[in-house]
N, C-alpha and C positions, 0 to 999 in steps of 0.2 A: 490582616492585623496581627496574627499570632507571632510573627517574627519580630514585631516591634513592641512587644509587651515588656515593660521594665519590671522584672520580677522583684527587685529590691524595693521598689515603690509599693508593689502589691503586698509584700511582706510587712512593710511599715503600716499599710492600711490595716492588715490583719492584726498587728499589735495594737493599733489605735482602737480598733473595734473591741478587742478583748479588754482594753483599759476603760473605755468610755461606754461600751454597749451594755445592754440589758441581758443578763444571763437567763436563758430559757432551756428547756429540755433538748432542743435541737441545735444549740449553739448560742453564740452571742449576737445580738441584733442591734444594728445602728443604721439609721437612715435607709432602711429597706434592704440592707445587706446582712447576710448571715455568715458568720465566721465560725468554723469548727476545725478541730484537729482530729485526725483519725487515730485509731488505736495503735497503728504501726509506729507512731512517734515521729514519722518523717513527712507525712502528707498533711497539708492544710487545704481547706476548701473555703472558697469565697463564692457566694451565690446570691442571686436575687430571683425574682419570678421567671425571668427569661434566660439568664446566663449562669453558667457554673465554671469557675476557674479552679482547677486542682493543681497544686504545686507539690511536686515530688522531690525526692532526694536529688542533690546536685542541680537544683533549680530547673529541672525538667518540668514541663507543665502541659496541661491539656485544657482545652476550652470547649464547652458545649454551649451552642447558641443557635437560635433559629436564623440569624442573619449577621452579616458583617456590621451593619448599622447598630444592631443591638449590642454586639461585642464592643464596638467603639464607645458607645454611651456608658456601658458597664465599666470598662477600663478607665475612662475619664472620671467616672464617679469614684472609683477606688483611688485614683491619683489625688483627687480633691481631699478625700478623707486622710490620705497619707500626709498631706501638707498642712493639716489643721494643727 
């Protein structure tokens, strides 16, 4: 799944979560997704209980997930948030 992640959609989801989400100590929360920006100013993180997507400088990214199915569901959820 990694090669097919639309980072621009994920960044739109990040912006939407910042706009509509609830601010807490560990980031902004919306629909089970937590969005946070790291101190380096370049890295954003989107995560839920199973998966974590880190987006770095120049749209490089990394995904931590227990399975491809969990990753697919997580990314689809981000895409839905991006399109709201």
